[in-house]
Backbone as CSV, one residue per row, in Angstrom:
resi,resn,N_x,N_y,N_z,CA_x,CA_y,CA_z,C_x,C_y,C_z
1,MET,0.900,-1.257,0.038,0.051,0.055,0.008,0.843,1.240,0.049
2,THR,0.406,2.229,-0.679,1.233,3.551,-0.798,0.543,4.449,0.214
3,ASP,1.479,5.143,0.999,1.199,6.103,1.848,0.678,7.349,1.202
4,SER,-0.630,7.776,1.321,-1.168,8.870,0.566,-0.660,10.191,1.101
5,SER,-0.104,10.212,2.406,0.453,11.406,2.875,1.882,11.664,2.065
6,LEU,2.604,10.666,1.747,3.819,10.800,0.974,3.532,11.369,-0.426
7,LEU,2.334,10.787,-1.079,2.033,11.294,-2.318,1.628,12.809,-2.372
8,THR,0.791,13.206,-1.335,0.374,14.520,-1.166,1.677,15.433,-0.939
9,SER,2.623,14.941,-0.235,3.809,15.809,0.027,4.621,15.957,-1.225
10,GLU,4.740,14.927,-1.941,5.554,14.924,-3.284,4.793,15.916,-4.255
11,LEU,3.445,15.836,-4.250,2.682,16.746,-5.213,2.947,18.211,-4.897
12,GLU,2.918,18.551,-3.525,3.106,19.816,-3.137,4.522,20.322,-3.550
13,LEU,5.448,19.475,-3.330,6.855,19.813,-3.659,6.900,20.141,-5.177
14,GLN,6.294,19.328,-5.943,6.369,19.461,-7.407,5.803,20.857,-7.784
15,GLN,4.577,21.212,-7.197,3.895,22.462,-7.477,4.758,23.584,-7.004
16,GLN,5.419,23.455,-5.948,6.252,24.490,-5.431,7.530,24.564,-6.341
17,GLU,7.963,23.620,-6.865,9.223,23.679,-7.830,8.729,24.475,-9.151
18,GLU,7.514,24.041,-9.617,7.058,24.701,-10.857,6.783,26.184,-10.663
19,LEU,6.369,26.549,-9.452,6.042,27.911,-9.082,7.437,28.712,-9.081
20,TYR,8.283,27.934,-8.430,9.694,28.569,-8.296,10.339,28.827,-9.728
21,GLN,10.228,27.870,-10.608,10.736,27.902,-12.068,10.038,29.105,-12.717
22,GLN,8.783,29.293,-12.491,8.010,30.373,-13.165,8.590,31.793,-12.663
23,LEU,8.768,31.890,-11.383,9.237,33.054,-10.761,10.633,33.378,-11.317
24,LEU,11.416,32.284,-11.455,12.864,32.489,-11.803,12.832,32.907,-13.253
25,LEU,11.914,32.404,-14.077,11.796,32.743,-15.547,11.424,34.264,-15.625
26,GLN,10.477,34.673,-14.793,10.128,35.967,-14.809,11.147,36.989,-14.423
27,THR,11.852,36.595,-13.399,13.015,37.364,-12.906,14.126,37.479,-13.991
28,MET,14.284,36.447,-14.756,15.443,36.513,-15.796,14.750,37.203,-17.001
29,GLY,13.633,37.584,-17.095,13.079,38.198,-18.227,12.721,37.370,-19.432
30,LYS,12.530,36.031,-19.113,12.342,35.005,-20.156,10.842,34.666,-20.233
31,MET,10.028,35.214,-19.350,8.640,34.890,-19.378,7.913,36.153,-19.072
32,PRO,7.211,36.679,-19.993,6.471,38.057,-19.825,5.405,37.946,-18.791
33,THR,5.296,38.889,-17.996,4.195,39.016,-17.069,2.999,39.608,-17.772
34,GLU,1.876,39.152,-17.449,0.604,39.714,-17.941,0.255,40.872,-17.268
35,ASN,0.237,42.099,-17.993,-0.171,43.416,-17.483,-0.934,44.138,-18.615
36,PRO,-2.295,43.971,-18.583,-3.035,44.663,-19.679,-2.961,46.116,-19.741
37,ASP,-2.427,46.681,-18.604,-2.424,48.289,-18.631,-0.984,48.726,-19.028
38,SER,-0.037,47.972,-19.533,1.154,48.435,-20.134,1.827,47.389,-21.002
39,LYS,2.682,47.800,-21.687,3.492,46.875,-22.590,4.793,47.312,-22.782
40,VAL,5.764,46.292,-23.186,7.144,46.630,-23.176,7.477,46.840,-24.637
41,ILE,8.263,47.824,-24.879,8.805,48.191,-26.217,10.313,48.275,-26.170
42,ARG,10.866,48.019,-27.433,12.301,48.212,-27.650,12.367,49.249,-28.794
43,PRO,12.773,50.422,-28.430,12.840,51.583,-29.399,14.020,51.458,-30.308
44,GLN,13.982,52.211,-31.296,15.201,52.295,-32.267,15.966,53.624,-31.982
45,PRO,17.187,53.651,-32.106,18.051,54.816,-31.987,17.786,55.935,-32.923
46,GLY,17.792,57.100,-32.541,17.369,58.268,-33.322,18.710,59.295,-33.331
47,MET,18.616,60.089,-32.401,19.802,61.051,-32.339,20.145,61.180,-30.821
48,CYS,21.455,61.536,-30.630,22.102,61.736,-29.328,22.426,63.150,-29.115
49,VAL,21.809,63.732,-28.038,21.995,65.126,-27.772,22.941,65.326,-26.512
50,LYS,23.972,66.169,-26.692,24.908,66.384,-25.518,24.615,67.733,-24.848
51,THR,24.515,67.735,-23.538,24.254,69.002,-22.809,24.898,68.863,-21.510
52,LEU,24.702,69.752,-20.513,25.206,69.756,-19.189,24.174,70.026,-18.198
53,SER,24.292,69.409,-17.002,23.356,69.711,-15.947,23.830,70.813,-15.137
54,GLU,22.957,71.550,-14.620,23.214,72.767,-13.798,22.847,72.404,-12.248
55,PRO,23.618,72.996,-11.341,24.736,73.993,-11.590,26.013,73.263,-11.635
56,GLY,26.118,71.851,-11.535,27.448,71.198,-11.439,28.206,71.202,-12.723
57,ARG,27.531,71.389,-13.884,28.112,71.407,-15.215,28.688,69.851,-15.449
58,GLN,27.814,68.944,-15.201,28.177,67.547,-15.429,27.608,67.256,-16.897
59,LYS,28.317,66.379,-17.657,27.903,65.903,-18.914,26.594,65.176,-18.853
60,VAL,25.643,65.421,-19.682,24.337,64.611,-19.795,24.123,64.391,-21.309
61,PHE,23.663,63.183,-21.612,23.401,62.818,-22.947,21.864,62.342,-22.919
62,VAL,21.120,63.044,-23.927,19.789,62.568,-24.101,19.595,61.770,-25.416
63,ASN,19.288,60.600,-25.386,19.081,59.710,-26.411,17.648,59.864,-26.879
64,ILE,17.417,60.345,-27.927,16.024,60.583,-28.356,15.701,59.450,-29.489
65,CYS,14.901,58.434,-29.011,14.586,57.320,-29.773,13.388,57.428,-30.563
66,GLN,12.921,56.367,-31.253,11.720,56.291,-32.102,11.070,54.972,-31.941
67,SER,9.679,55.002,-31.998,9.017,53.788,-31.840,7.610,53.964,-32.430
68,ASN,7.071,52.998,-33.169,5.707,53.128,-33.585,4.697,52.865,-32.495
69,SER,5.222,52.378,-31.341,4.203,52.047,-30.245,3.798,53.250,-29.465
70,VAL,4.590,54.343,-29.653,4.258,55.676,-28.989,3.280,56.416,-29.992
71,PRO,2.186,56.931,-29.380,1.209,57.689,-30.135,1.789,58.823,-30.938
72,LEU,1.253,59.076,-32.174,1.675,60.248,-32.967,1.049,61.358,-32.417
73,PRO,1.735,62.554,-32.217,1.053,63.748,-31.703,0.134,64.334,-32.799
74,PRO,-0.798,65.268,-32.414,-1.544,65.947,-33.394,-0.845,66.535,-34.359
75,GLU,-1.357,66.612,-35.657,-0.584,67.307,-36.736,-0.672,68.802,-36.421
76,ILE,0.596,69.220,-36.844,0.832,70.707,-36.621,1.903,71.165,-37.744
77,SER,1.585,72.368,-38.348,2.437,72.866,-39.360,3.467,73.701,-38.886
78,ARG,4.510,74.006,-39.633,5.682,74.704,-39.259,5.124,76.109,-38.722
79,GLU,4.102,76.727,-39.422,3.675,78.059,-39.096,2.933,77.967,-37.882
80,ASP,2.140,76.932,-37.619,1.388,76.734,-36.426,2.333,76.553,-35.168
81,LEU,3.502,75.900,-35.489,4.536,75.634,-34.424,5.140,76.935,-33.952
82,VAL,5.458,77.826,-34.922,6.019,79.088,-34.569,4.991,79.839,-33.777
83,GLU,3.716,79.869,-34.107,2.681,80.479,-33.410,2.463,79.997,-31.981
84,LEU,2.560,78.660,-31.883,2.407,78.056,-30.601,3.531,78.419,-29.693
85,LEU,4.739,78.503,-30.182,5.914,78.896,-29.289,5.810,80.315,-28.828
86,GLN,5.065,81.187,-29.503,4.868,82.531,-29.290,3.678,82.723,-28.313
87,SER,2.836,81.648,-28.081,1.668,81.771,-27.270,1.937,81.859,-25.799
88,GLU,0.955,82.256,-25.078,1.037,82.366,-23.637,1.205,80.964,-22.927
89,ASP,0.645,80.032,-23.495,0.792,78.670,-22.881,0.995,77.529,-23.923
90,PRO,2.308,77.558,-24.355,2.753,76.611,-25.357,2.542,75.065,-24.799
91,SER,2.343,74.814,-23.511,2.301,73.578,-22.971,1.011,72.869,-23.356
92,GLY,0.039,73.705,-23.954,-1.185,73.034,-24.333,-1.008,72.057,-25.405
93,TYR,0.125,72.019,-26.209,0.284,70.952,-27.192,1.421,70.009,-26.641
94,ARG,1.109,68.896,-26.463,1.989,67.878,-25.921,2.419,66.777,-26.953
95,VAL,3.766,66.440,-26.807,4.282,65.571,-27.842,4.321,64.124,-27.000
96,PRO,3.523,63.099,-27.307,3.492,61.909,-26.537,4.929,61.310,-26.476
97,MET,5.410,60.982,-25.266,6.766,60.431,-25.110,6.942,59.548,-23.888
98,SER,7.858,58.609,-23.981,8.227,57.811,-22.842,9.651,58.220,-22.347
99,LEU,9.688,58.491,-21.114,10.913,58.861,-20.446,11.532,57.818,-19.632
100,GLY,12.791,57.343,-20.035,13.348,56.317,-19.423,14.125,56.675,-18.181
101,GLU,14.635,55.696,-17.374,15.420,56.023,-16.142,16.876,56.380,-16.625
102,PRO,17.494,57.172,-15.753,18.911,57.407,-16.050,19.782,56.249,-15.913
103,HIS,20.767,56.158,-16.789,21.857,55.212,-16.656,23.209,55.831,-16.948
104,THR,24.259,55.248,-16.270,25.513,55.718,-16.308,26.268,55.132,-17.432
105,GLU,26.955,55.988,-18.206,27.694,55.641,-19.379,29.066,56.243,-19.392
106,LEU,29.968,55.840,-20.319,31.326,56.425,-20.461,31.384,57.258,-21.781
107,ASP,31.862,58.529,-21.729,31.877,59.276,-22.963,33.163,58.903,-23.742
108,ASN,33.471,59.666,-24.763,34.620,59.460,-25.650,35.955,59.442,-24.913
109,ASN,35.862,60.131,-23.809,37.231,60.311,-22.964,37.264,59.326,-21.822
110,SER,36.267,58.375,-21.894,36.145,57.394,-20.861,35.914,58.067,-19.552
111,GLN,35.110,59.095,-19.528,34.719,59.801,-18.287,33.250,59.299,-18.041
112,GLY,32.870,59.143,-16.647,31.595,58.908,-16.401,30.632,59.994,-16.630
113,CYS,29.388,59.693,-17.156,28.351,60.654,-17.487,26.992,60.017,-17.317
114,THR,25.872,60.743,-17.413,24.517,60.313,-17.248,23.818,60.382,-18.618
115,ALA,23.085,59.349,-18.877,22.318,59.361,-20.207,20.840,59.090,-19.852
116,TYR,19.995,59.615,-20.671,18.569,59.377,-20.481,17.956,59.045,-21.910
117,ASP,17.076,58.091,-21.921,16.336,57.712,-23.142,14.952,58.223,-23.232
118,VAL,14.726,58.975,-24.356,13.384,59.542,-24.507,12.926,58.850,-25.796
119,VAL,11.629,58.382,-25.812,11.105,57.724,-27.001,9.835,58.471,-27.518
120,VAL,9.839,58.770,-28.869,8.806,59.533,-29.480,8.339,58.656,-30.581
121,ASN,7.276,59.046,-31.254,6.686,58.441,-32.376,7.709,58.431,-33.563
122,GLN,7.788,57.266,-34.297,8.811,57.137,-35.265,8.423,58.179,-36.445
123,GLU,7.201,58.335,-36.892,6.841,59.162,-37.895,7.072,60.686,-37.562
124,PHE,6.824,60.994,-36.304,7.113,62.406,-35.881,8.632,62.713,-35.746
125,PHE,9.310,61.639,-35.306,10.884,61.749,-35.328,11.472,62.063,-36.676
126,GLN,10.861,61.314,-37.791,11.334,61.571,-39.087,10.982,63.035,-39.558
127,LYS,9.811,63.514,-39.158,9.497,64.820,-39.433,10.455,65.905,-38.813
128,CYS,10.967,65.512,-37.560,11.937,66.428,-36.837,13.249,66.406,-37.531
129,GLN,13.556,65.253,-38.167,14.885,65.203,-38.830,14.926,66.000,-40.101
130,GLU,13.634,66.194,-40.724,13.518,66.899,-42.011,13.580,68.372,-41.789
131,ASP,13.098,68.835,-40.616,13.062,70.309,-40.426,13.715,70.767,-39.090
132,PRO,14.761,71.588,-39.179,15.565,71.977,-37.951,14.677,72.543,-36.859
133,LEU,13.619,73.294,-37.174,12.744,73.959,-36.193,12.004,72.823,-35.412
134,PHE,11.537,71.735,-36.051,10.922,70.768,-35.352,11.882,69.838,-34.544
135,GLN,13.109,69.728,-34.978,14.238,69.130,-34.248,14.521,69.848,-33.042
136,GLN,14.623,71.203,-33.108,14.966,72.006,-31.970,13.800,71.836,-30.873
137,PHE,12.503,71.788,-31.410,11.202,71.649,-30.613,11.315,70.343,-29.844
138,VAL,11.576,69.200,-30.565,11.450,67.877,-29.819,12.664,67.823,-28.803
139,ILE,13.771,68.433,-29.046,14.848,68.346,-28.039,14.456,69.203,-26.869
140,LEU,13.751,70.355,-27.106,13.276,71.155,-25.971,12.365,70.523,-25.157
141,VAL,11.274,69.882,-25.785,10.218,69.245,-24.968,10.860,68.015,-24.298
142,SER,11.753,67.428,-24.902,12.416,66.140,-24.189,13.022,66.602,-22.920
143,MET,13.913,67.727,-22.948,14.631,68.149,-21.806,13.561,68.638,-20.812
144,GLU,12.588,69.331,-21.218,11.636,69.820,-20.121,10.973,68.674,-19.427
145,GLY,10.628,67.507,-20.179,9.996,66.368,-19.731,10.996,65.725,-18.655
146,LEU,12.302,65.671,-19.039,13.239,65.082,-18.097,13.525,65.939,-16.843
147,GLU,13.340,67.359,-17.046,13.537,68.163,-15.972,12.361,68.020,-15.007
148,ASN,11.148,67.934,-15.462,10.006,67.881,-14.594,9.945,66.544,-13.986
149,LYS,10.285,65.405,-14.567,10.244,64.088,-13.914,11.236,63.847,-12.880
150,TYR,12.617,64.362,-13.268,13.638,63.975,-12.375,14.221,65.121,-11.609
151,ASN,13.496,66.370,-11.610,13.835,67.562,-10.983,15.200,67.993,-11.348
152,LEU,15.470,68.116,-12.592,16.836,68.497,-13.123,16.730,69.978,-13.650
153,GLU,18.033,70.444,-13.959,18.032,71.636,-14.586,19.179,71.473,-15.702
154,LEU,18.802,71.407,-16.923,19.688,71.086,-18.096,20.030,72.359,-18.834
155,SER,21.201,72.480,-19.265,21.588,73.669,-20.045,21.008,73.656,-21.451
156,ARG,20.512,74.797,-22.009,19.927,74.788,-23.341,21.016,75.114,-24.333
157,ASP,22.294,75.047,-23.973,23.405,75.100,-24.923,23.856,73.668,-25.314
158,TRP,22.974,73.033,-26.102,23.090,71.621,-26.368,23.683,71.469,-27.757
159,LYS,24.135,70.141,-28.011,24.782,69.884,-29.325,24.354,68.571,-29.754
160,VAL,23.843,68.387,-30.986,23.435,67.081,-31.668,24.698,66.460,-32.099
161,LEU,24.845,65.197,-31.544,26.159,64.504,-32.167,25.983,64.100,-33.447
162,LYS,27.023,64.308,-34.292,26.912,64.039,-35.792,26.990,62.653,-36.168
163,ASN,27.926,61.891,-35.491,28.110,60.465,-35.902,27.713,59.473,-34.775
164,ARG,26.824,59.984,-33.975,26.321,58.970,-32.956,24.818,59.052,-32.733
165,LYS,24.085,57.963,-32.901,22.633,58.101,-32.600,22.253,57.664,-31.271
166,PHE,23.170,57.087,-30.520,22.748,56.647,-29.180,23.946,56.415,-28.305
167,LEU,24.017,56.752,-27.035,25.020,56.539,-26.143,24.678,55.381,-25.235
168,GLY,25.394,54.426,-25.201,25.102,53.269,-24.335,24.422,52.095,-25.206
169,SER,23.548,51.334,-24.549,22.890,50.193,-25.268,21.480,50.459,-25.173
170,VAL,20.711,50.246,-26.378,19.245,50.346,-26.258,18.578,49.326,-25.352
171,SER,17.706,49.783,-24.490,16.995,48.892,-23.513,15.538,48.990,-23.783
172,GLU,14.874,48.113,-23.184,13.449,48.123,-23.290,12.840,49.071,-22.337
173,GLN,11.611,49.503,-22.661,10.982,50.583,-21.849,9.437,50.039,-21.709
174,ASN,8.918,50.190,-20.512,7.528,49.808,-20.173,6.716,51.105,-20.262
175,ILE,5.717,51.004,-21.178,4.753,52.188,-21.352,3.346,51.675,-21.059
176,ARG,2.592,52.611,-20.459,1.131,52.372,-19.963,0.322,52.476,-21.260
177,THR,-0.696,51.646,-21.293,-1.630,51.602,-22.412,-3.004,51.826,-21.868
178,LYS,-3.242,51.900,-20.680,-4.614,52.069,-20.026,-4.395,52.903,-18.753
179,SER,-5.674,52.986,-18.128,-5.682,53.606,-16.724,-5.119,55.091,-16.901
180,ARG,-4.252,55.487,-15.942,-3.693,56.887,-16.057,-2.430,56.826,-16.851
181,PRO,-2.589,57.156,-18.151,-1.425,56.907,-19.024,-0.358,57.922,-18.798
182,VAL,0.956,57.452,-18.968,2.120,58.319,-18.961,2.129,59.170,-20.256
183,ILE,1.748,58.497,-21.406,1.812,59.097,-22.687,0.296,59.634,-22.994
184,GLN,0.138,60.911,-23.174,-1.224,61.530,-23.281,-1.191,62.312,-24.644
185,GLU,-2.329,62.380,-25.246,-2.516,63.360,-26.377,-3.478,64.366,-25.978
186,LEU,-2.961,65.571,-26.224,-3.823,66.707,-25.895,-3.902,67.584,-27.083
187,GLN,-5.076,68.203,-27.416,-5.447,68.847,-28.586,-4.594,70.280,-28.400
188,PRO,-4.129,70.746,-29.540,-3.473,72.211,-29.572,-4.520,73.191,-29.118
189,PRO,-4.047,74.249,-28.522,-4.916,75.368,-28.086,-5.536,76.041,-29.163
190,GLU,-6.657,76.788,-28.913,-7.206,77.602,-29.968,-6.314,78.740,-30.347
191,ASP,-6.735,79.438,-31.354,-5.964,80.532,-32.063,-5.506,81.463,-30.785
192,SER,-4.136,81.884,-30.899,-3.655,82.759,-29.884,-3.412,84.091,-30.581
193,THR,-3.792,85.129,-29.771,-3.604,86.553,-30.466,-2.579,87.294,-29.843
194,ALA,-1.748,86.601,-28.936,-0.660,87.412,-28.245,0.393,87.712,-29.263
195,PRO,0.728,89.028,-29.338,1.714,89.428,-30.312,3.126,89.242,-29.743
196,ALA,4.115,89.159,-30.681,5.524,89.015,-30.306,6.246,90.089,-30.933
197,THR,7.205,90.653,-30.123,7.990,91.827,-30.519,9.302,91.336,-31.291
198,ARG,9.754,92.137,-32.313,11.036,91.765,-32.880,12.104,92.456,-32.016
199,PRO,12.991,91.616,-31.495,13.965,92.132,-30.641,15.074,93.035,-31.309
200,GLU,15.812,93.971,-30.645,16.850,94.660,-31.156,18.108,93.581,-31.370
201,PHE,18.949,93.710,-32.378,19.977,92.772,-32.525,21.054,93.485,-33.350
202,THR,22.198,92.888,-33.414,23.347,93.419,-34.095,24.007,92.114,-34.710
203,LEU,24.575,92.214,-35.902,25.347,91.144,-36.613,26.762,91.733,-36.755
204,LEU,27.647,91.050,-36.157,29.068,91.432,-36.194,29.918,90.378,-36.897
205,VAL,30.927,90.859,-37.722,31.747,89.909,-38.441,33.161,89.912,-37.805
206,GLU,33.679,88.725,-37.486,34.992,88.645,-36.919,35.918,87.913,-37.900
207,PRO,37.122,88.276,-38.378,37.722,89.712,-38.057,36.925,90.773,-38.823
208,PRO,37.027,91.923,-38.412,36.287,93.055,-39.258,36.815,93.209,-40.582
209,ALA,38.027,92.998,-40.791,38.593,93.078,-42.111,39.117,91.705,-42.583
210,GLY,39.135,91.574,-43.959,39.541,90.344,-44.532,38.451,89.260,-44.644
211,ASP,38.937,87.955,-44.738,37.834,86.953,-44.821,37.222,86.670,-43.609
212,ALA,35.959,86.648,-43.454,35.069,86.532,-42.315,35.256,85.052,-41.780
213,GLU,35.565,84.910,-40.587,35.646,83.577,-39.872,34.505,83.350,-39.000
214,TYR,34.047,84.344,-38.365,32.801,84.144,-37.511,31.686,85.267,-37.751
215,LEU,30.395,84.833,-37.694,29.348,85.711,-37.709,28.693,85.714,-36.337
216,ILE,28.635,86.889,-35.617,28.219,86.957,-34.223,26.971,87.674,-34.177
217,ALA,25.914,87.170,-33.652,24.600,87.804,-33.404,24.452,88.065,-31.870
218,GLU,24.238,89.369,-31.718,23.965,89.851,-30.167,22.483,90.338,-30.229
219,ILE,21.639,89.602,-29.404,20.184,89.809,-29.521,19.722,90.199,-28.140
220,GLN,19.139,91.502,-28.051,18.752,92.022,-26.768,17.390,91.409,-26.356
221,LEU,17.230,90.825,-25.183,15.996,90.222,-24.768,15.621,90.664,-23.352
222,PRO,15.324,91.839,-23.254,14.788,92.410,-21.899,13.528,91.673,-21.477
223,GLY,13.632,91.190,-20.221,12.373,90.503,-19.695,12.497,88.963,-19.718
224,VAL,13.443,88.491,-20.405,13.587,87.030,-20.443,14.410,86.568,-19.323
225,PRO,13.831,85.637,-18.506,14.451,85.352,-17.207,15.634,84.377,-17.381
226,SER,15.532,83.407,-18.353,16.623,82.568,-18.521,16.490,81.947,-19.912
227,SER,17.603,81.090,-20.296,17.557,80.447,-21.682,16.543,79.448,-21.756
228,ARG,15.920,78.979,-20.579,14.951,77.916,-20.738,13.763,78.314,-21.522
229,SER,13.553,79.615,-21.730,12.261,80.082,-22.426,12.710,80.380,-23.961
230,LEU,13.848,80.041,-24.344,14.233,80.353,-25.714,14.300,79.145,-26.605
231,VAL,13.878,79.361,-27.832,14.057,78.310,-28.879,14.739,78.989,-29.997
232,LEU,16.009,78.327,-30.356,16.833,78.987,-31.275,17.030,77.943,-32.388
233,ASP,16.873,78.405,-33.610,17.081,77.535,-34.858,18.141,78.340,-35.828
234,VAL,19.437,77.693,-35.751,20.370,78.242,-36.648,20.406,77.427,-38.000
235,GLY,20.139,78.212,-39.124,20.144,77.611,-40.379,21.418,78.017,-41.183
236,GLU,21.564,77.592,-42.368,22.863,77.777,-43.029,22.996,79.385,-43.354
237,ASP,21.811,79.886,-43.652,21.874,81.421,-43.874,20.673,82.239,-43.183
238,ARG,20.207,81.550,-42.184,19.100,82.115,-41.447,19.148,81.929,-39.987
239,LEU,18.549,82.897,-39.202,18.555,82.702,-37.709,17.126,82.996,-37.310
240,VAL,16.503,81.903,-36.551,15.156,82.045,-36.136,15.250,81.963,-34.510
241,LEU,14.719,82.965,-33.791,14.589,82.796,-32.368,13.242,83.197,-31.898
242,THR,12.705,82.401,-30.934,11.487,82.524,-30.251,11.642,82.568,-28.747
243,ALA,11.145,83.646,-28.133,11.253,83.667,-26.749,9.835,83.635,-26.159
244,ARG,9.646,82.619,-25.416,8.291,82.309,-24.778,8.105,82.956,-23.505
245,PRO,6.841,83.297,-23.126,5.619,83.274,-23.985,5.286,84.678,-24.627
246,SER,5.510,84.634,-25.858,4.970,85.651,-26.715,5.774,87.018,-26.386
247,LEU,7.053,86.944,-26.048,7.803,88.087,-25.873,8.502,88.543,-27.082
248,PHE,9.373,87.716,-27.777,10.045,88.089,-28.916,10.062,87.013,-30.036
249,HIS,10.136,87.524,-31.236,10.319,86.549,-32.362,11.252,87.284,-33.339
250,LEU,12.254,86.500,-33.719,13.253,87.071,-34.774,13.428,86.023,-35.814
251,ASP,13.329,86.445,-37.050,13.473,85.655,-38.195,14.352,86.474,-39.196
252,VAL,15.620,86.126,-39.384,16.473,87.019,-40.173,17.355,86.165,-41.006
253,PHE,17.474,86.646,-42.208,18.510,86.019,-43.223,19.750,86.871,-43.230
254,HIS,20.901,86.262,-43.598,22.077,86.959,-43.601,22.900,86.531,-44.970
255,ALA,23.894,87.208,-45.106,24.685,86.949,-46.465,25.829,85.937,-46.361
256,PHE,25.819,85.176,-45.207,26.851,84.143,-44.914,26.306,82.768,-44.893
257,LEU,27.261,81.884,-45.274,26.931,80.378,-45.091,27.626,80.052,-43.987
258,VAL,26.858,79.540,-42.838,27.593,79.197,-41.625,27.498,77.728,-41.257
259,ASP,28.300,77.221,-40.385,28.463,75.967,-39.950,27.458,75.745,-38.700
260,GLN,26.402,75.042,-39.091,25.344,74.863,-38.122,25.796,74.066,-36.942
261,GLU,26.455,72.951,-37.347,26.796,72.017,-36.244,27.663,72.606,-35.111
262,ASN,28.582,73.470,-35.504,29.591,74.020,-34.495,29.179,75.390,-34.055
263,SER,28.000,75.806,-34.348,27.496,77.236,-33.839,27.173,77.027,-32.251
264,VAL,27.437,77.982,-31.579,27.177,77.822,-30.056,26.427,79.224,-29.693
265,ALA,25.626,79.121,-28.691,24.865,80.268,-28.202,25.021,80.217,-26.623
266,GLN,25.143,81.503,-26.081,25.251,81.850,-24.715,24.284,82.926,-24.350
267,PHE,23.512,82.712,-23.187,22.601,83.697,-22.788,23.082,84.280,-21.463
268,ASN,23.271,85.548,-21.303,23.764,86.276,-20.029,22.473,86.745,-19.280
269,ASN,22.200,86.066,-18.084,21.157,86.341,-17.314,21.035,87.804,-16.889
270,LYS,22.247,88.339,-16.631,22.362,89.631,-16.021,22.033,90.744,-17.055
271,THR,22.793,90.609,-18.278,22.549,91.651,-19.260,21.302,91.208,-20.150
272,GLN,20.771,90.058,-20.031,19.655,89.497,-20.877,20.004,89.751,-22.380
273,VAL,21.216,89.276,-22.740,21.706,89.364,-24.124,22.088,88.012,-24.561
274,LEU,21.517,87.590,-25.730,21.795,86.226,-26.306,22.865,86.421,-27.255
275,THR,24.009,85.836,-27.141,25.093,85.897,-28.137,25.166,84.512,-28.899
276,VAL,25.059,84.510,-30.250,25.229,83.406,-31.131,26.438,83.398,-31.939
277,THR,27.330,82.550,-31.815,28.580,82.644,-32.513,28.592,81.542,-33.462
278,MET,28.655,81.978,-34.817,28.520,81.002,-35.966,29.672,80.940,-36.843
279,PRO,30.407,79.888,-37.022,31.667,79.826,-37.860,31.142,79.996,-39.336
280,VAL,31.885,80.759,-40.015,31.554,81.096,-41.493,32.180,80.133,-42.396
281,VAL,31.349,79.488,-43.200,31.992,78.607,-44.257,32.254,79.258,-45.481
282,SER,31.410,80.183,-45.953,31.617,81.023,-47.065,30.711,82.164,-47.043
283,SER,31.103,83.173,-47.846,30.204,84.359,-47.897,29.906,84.733,-49.227
């Protein structure tokens, strides 16, 4: 005769072993857990933006990635985007995005730095690649999103890395699909009537005589508290600046062909003057 208590004990041990194996597989990431309110995505690299954290001036890299799993934002034209940036409340138009956790990486000099991954819709990302103003906009809202989520202050003197689309290794992100969504779609605001003023500015050439090496724009922005309210677009022969909300808007063409990648901008909080230094390629 078989002892039934032994059979029961062996059955319980087998069930416990199966449960342990399931938990082990979940821990190792080999068995997806069922969560109807979220899903795991693996984004594609897009572009890598280098900036600094304030006030410590530590290097920060923002990896702006792309995925079709992130909702497409409402359609907006270039003209409407300029008008939106001049409005009193540009936050009324939201770009759906997923903000990843910070991760430690090494830069080209083998120095430690912090990187963040931001995921936007793939179609919208391609639009940002085709238009410099949209590219500046998506970088700006990505930084604002990171600042709000992680209580950061990031410098607006950023640089898009030319030969690098991502710093580190692409990791999966978990985005909500139901309940209180992290990714939201909000309609753009109604027509804004707030006017923007053309600021006083000067264009200087260095050196003053001979072949021009640099074109320097000095723009007076009284009432602008910090560079966080500025959106700057440096084109090959054009400079577009918007100071939010509805303070200033400058759109000027010049007679020089400048190096967009190596142009830099600095805003002096005391004098409230924005200085844009642009290397001249040809005139």
